[in-house]
C-alpha positions in Angstrom: -154.8 63.5 -75.2 -153.2 66.8 -74.9 -149.8 65.1 -74.7 -149.9 62.8 -77.4 -152.7 63.9 -79.9 -153.9 61.5 -82.5 -154.1 64.1 -84.9 -150.9 66.2 -84.9 -152.0 69.1 -87.5 -155.1 70.2 -89.2 -156.1 72.4 -92.1 -158.8 74.6 -93.1 -159.6 76.6 -96.1 -160.9 80.0 -95.1 -164.5 81.0 -96.4 -163.6 84.8 -95.7 -160.8 87.0 -95.3 -159.1 86.5 -91.9 -156.8 89.1 -89.7 -154.1 87.5 -87.4 -152.0 89.9 -85.7 -152.4 92.6 -87.8 -151.9 90.7 -91.0 -154.3 90.1 -93.4 -155.1 86.5 -94.7 -156.7 86.3 -98.0 -159.6 84.0 -98.8 -157.7 82.1 -101.5 -155.2 80.8 -98.4 -155.4 77.3 -96.4 -154.5 77.8 -92.7 -152.6 75.1 -91.3 -153.0 74.6 -87.4 -150.1 72.8 -85.4 -152.3 71.2 -82.7 -149.0 69.7 -80.9 -147.8 73.2 -80.4 -150.9 74.5 -79.2 -151.3 71.9 -76.9 -147.8 73.0 -75.3 -148.1 76.4 -74.8 -147.6 77.0 -71.1 -149.0 80.6 -71.5 -152.4 78.7 -72.0 -152.0 75.3 -70.5 -150.3 74.9 -67.2 -148.3 71.7 -67.2 -148.9 71.3 -63.4 -152.6 71.5 -63.4 -153.1 67.8 -63.6 
């Protein structure tokens, strides 16, 4: 599932203000998640693990 996720992105509506890397994300924003990018970050997922 990690290589070919059935859902490429996901979005969430904030229910409280969020701070990401020192930047304030206001309550009225929708946050888009890139699942493909998350699953291909070698910093967190060692491609040779399996």
